[in-house]
C-alpha angles and dihedrals in degrees: 000000000000091000092051090052090048090051091053091044090053091049092048090048093050091050092049092050092047092050090050091048092050090059088060098048100108090061095044107037124113125194129214145145089241125359153189129225116201120214105213136145090005092302140106108233116228095026089206128028126191116208139162123258109274093034125134121225123201124199114205123195108221092161126100091236129069117255138181135216112217127173114228088221094051094248097126137009129183125206118239106303113215122201108302095015120125135202123202132197131177115222109209102169133055117253144088117287120194123203139183139188104247091206093053107026094186086071107090139155145156143227117215111203117196 
C-alpha cells in the first residue's frame, strides 16, 4: 500500500514539475533541424528543443548515473542509459512531445516539432 502511494506521489511530482517547466519554455527553448539533448547533472539540456518534422533527436547521457527517456504519450521509451550511452528518436509529425526520466521523475523535458 505504501509503495502504491509513493508511485502516485512520484507521478504527481513529475507532472507538477513538467507543468512548471512548461511555463518557462520561451526562455529555455532551442530550435534545430535535428538536435541533441544532453543528460547532465540530473537535467535534460536544453529542457525544450524545437525541431522540424522529420528530424531526429538524440539524447546523450553525460551523467555518472543511469537515466531513461520516456514519452508521456508512450511513443518512445529508452532502456537505462549508462554514462556515454545515447538514445535516438525520429519525430515525423508536428506537435509537442513531453518526456521524463523514469528513474528520476523530476527530470522532464519536451520536443516541439513544427
